[in-house]
Structure formats: C-alpha cells, structure tokens
C-alpha positions as CSV (number, residue, x, y, z in Angstrom):
1,X,-67.1,16.3,30.1
2,X,-69.6,14.2,28.4
3,X,-71.6,16.9,27.0
4,X,-72.2,17.5,30.6
5,X,-71.0,15.5,33.6
6,X,-69.2,12.3,33.0
7,X,-71.7,9.5,33.1
8,X,-70.7,6.1,34.4
9,X,-71.5,3.4,31.9
10,X,-74.6,2.2,33.7
11,X,-76.0,5.7,33.4
12,X,-75.0,6.4,29.8
13,X,-78.4,5.3,28.5
14,X,-80.2,8.1,30.4
15,X,-78.0,11.2,30.2
16,X,-80.9,13.6,30.3
17,X,-82.2,12.1,33.6
18,X,-78.7,11.9,35.0
19,X,-78.0,15.6,34.2
20,X,-81.4,16.6,35.6
21,X,-80.6,14.9,38.9
22,X,-77.2,16.6,39.0
23,X,-78.7,20.0,38.2
24,X,-81.4,19.6,40.9
25,X,-78.8,18.6,43.5
26,X,-76.6,21.5,42.5
27,X,-79.4,24.0,42.9
28,X,-80.7,22.5,46.2
29,X,-77.2,22.6,47.7
30,X,-75.8,26.0,46.8
31,X,-73.7,24.6,43.9
32,X,-72.4,21.5,45.6
33,X,-73.1,17.9,44.5
34,X,-72.1,14.6,45.9
35,X,-71.4,11.1,44.5
36,X,-68.7,11.0,41.9
37,X,-68.5,14.8,41.9
38,X,-68.1,15.2,45.7
39,X,-65.8,18.2,46.3
40,X,-65.4,18.9,42.6
41,X,-66.0,22.5,41.5
42,X,-69.2,22.5,39.4
43,X,-70.9,25.0,37.2
44,X,-74.2,24.9,35.3
45,X,-73.7,26.3,31.8
46,X,-76.7,27.6,29.9
47,X,-76.6,27.2,26.1
48,X,-78.9,27.4,23.1
49,X,-79.0,24.6,20.6
50,X,-77.0,25.8,17.5
51,X,-79.7,24.6,15.1
52,X,-82.9,24.3,17.3
53,X,-82.3,27.4,19.5
54,X,-83.6,25.2,22.4
55,X,-82.4,26.4,25.8
56,X,-80.4,23.8,27.6
57,X,-78.4,23.6,30.9
58,X,-75.4,21.3,31.3
59,X,-73.6,20.6,34.6
60,X,-69.8,20.6,34.2
61,X,-66.7,20.3,36.3
62,X,-64.6,23.5,36.0
63,X,-61.2,24.9,36.9
64,X,-60.9,28.5,38.0
65,X,-58.7,30.4,35.6
66,X,-58.2,34.1,36.4
67,X,-61.7,35.4,37.1
68,X,-63.2,32.8,34.8
69,X,-64.1,29.1,34.6
70,X,-62.4,26.6,32.3
71,X,-64.6,23.7,31.2
72,X,-63.5,20.6,29.2
73,X,-65.3,19.0,26.3
74,X,-64.0,15.5,27.1
75,X,-67.3,13.6,26.6
76,X,-65.7,10.9,28.8
77,X,-63.1,10.2,26.0
78,X,-65.6,9.7,23.2
79,X,-64.4,10.2,19.6
80,X,-66.6,13.3,19.1
81,X,-67.1,16.6,20.8
82,X,-70.2,17.0,23.0
83,X,-73.1,19.0,21.6
84,X,-72.8,21.7,24.2
85,X,-69.3,22.5,22.8
86,X,-70.7,23.3,19.4
87,X,-73.6,25.2,21.0
88,X,-71.3,27.4,23.0
89,X,-69.1,28.2,20.0
90,X,-72.2,29.1,18.0
91,X,-73.7,31.3,20.8
92,X,-70.8,32.4,23.0
93,X,-72.8,35.0,25.0
94,X,-74.5,33.1,27.8
95,X,-74.8,32.5,31.5
96,X,-73.4,30.2,34.0
97,X,-74.6,29.2,37.5
98,X,-71.7,29.2,40.0
99,X,-72.8,28.4,43.6
100,X,-75.9,30.5,44.1
101,X,-75.0,33.2,41.5
102,X,-76.0,33.3,37.8
103,X,-73.2,35.1,35.9
104,X,-73.2,36.4,32.3
105,X,-70.2,35.0,30.5
106,X,-68.5,35.1,27.1
107,X,-67.1,31.8,25.9
108,X,-63.9,31.4,24.1
109,X,-61.9,28.3,23.2
110,X,-58.3,28.2,24.5
111,X,-55.6,27.3,22.1
112,X,-51.8,26.8,22.1
113,X,-49.9,27.3,25.3
114,X,-52.9,28.8,27.1
115,X,-54.9,25.6,26.5
116,X,-51.9,23.3,27.3
117,X,-51.3,25.0,30.7
118,X,-55.0,24.8,31.7
119,X,-55.4,21.2,30.4
120,X,-52.3,19.9,32.1
121,X,-53.4,21.5,35.4
122,X,-56.8,19.8,35.0
123,X,-55.2,16.4,34.6
124,X,-53.1,17.0,37.7
125,X,-56.2,18.0,39.7
126,X,-58.4,15.3,38.4
127,X,-56.4,12.4,36.9
128,X,-59.5,10.9,35.2
129,X,-59.1,13.6,32.5
130,X,-55.8,11.9,31.4
131,X,-57.8,8.7,30.8
132,X,-60.3,10.7,28.7
133,X,-57.5,12.1,26.7
134,X,-56.1,8.7,26.0
135,X,-59.6,7.3,25.0
136,X,-60.4,10.3,22.8
137,X,-57.1,10.2,20.8
138,X,-56.5,11.4,18.2
139,X,-59.3,13.9,19.1
140,X,-57.9,16.8,21.1
141,X,-60.2,17.6,23.9
142,X,-61.3,21.3,23.7
143,X,-60.9,23.6,26.7
144,X,-63.4,26.5,26.8
145,X,-63.1,29.5,29.1
146,X,-66.2,31.1,30.5
147,X,-65.3,34.8,31.1
148,X,-67.6,36.9,33.2
149,X,-68.9,39.9,31.4
150,X,-70.4,41.8,34.3
C-alpha cells in the first residue's frame, strides 16, 4: 500500500487527510470502509516512527494468512518503500485494529516461497497489486505478516 491505503492521484497531495478519513470511516463502521475499498479487508496498523517515536496509524488492505494478517508495502508502485514499512521493522511489537478488536501483533517480513505464495494470492484477489508490482520494478514489494501475540 502507499504507506497506507492506495491514494488516487487526485488525493496524493493530502495523504494524511485521506488516511484520517479512511480511519474515521473504519472506526465508525466496525472495520468496513466504502469507496475504492468497498468489500476489501482492512486493518488499522499502529506503528511508532523509527526516528521520532511518534505514534501513527495506517489503514491497509490485508490478506488473512493463518491466524495473521499479511499487508503489502506497495506504495501504489512507487520506487521506495512506505515509511510504515521501515517503522514496523524497527518496532515489530505493535497493535492492529481488525473490525472492532485491537489485537497485539508481532510483525515479520515474509521471504522466499512464503512471500511468493502470499503475494501471488494477493495479486489474484486484487489485480491492482500486479500493476503496483510493474510500476515498482525493480523494487520488490515487501510483504509483512502481523501475527497475533495474545
């Protein structure tokens, strides 16, 4: 995702406001959002800035994997990883809001065949991710797994 949700070009100039509106809608509707994310599984991932320590929340599309939640650092196909990716690797113990629940999670990056299997499934479920992969090349889009710890 774009550091968070994928922002259409006309919204790219105000990602904080865009994310704030998605977060508010998520919380007001028990984890559901409409518009371009209608029907997509969404999670709000809490993370601390790796340098600032500032607490942040990023809405993301996820794929259920086992008992966890895979998220994708696509940044809409940008050539760099989103800030939240770096933050989560620096501080992998965090929480995620799924529906009406807040769940403690441990974050780990998927690699090798494990990453490939989840990534290919995500492209099948949401073909826009294949477009992000093409745009991002040669950058490999990271896949992170949020594993519940309680």
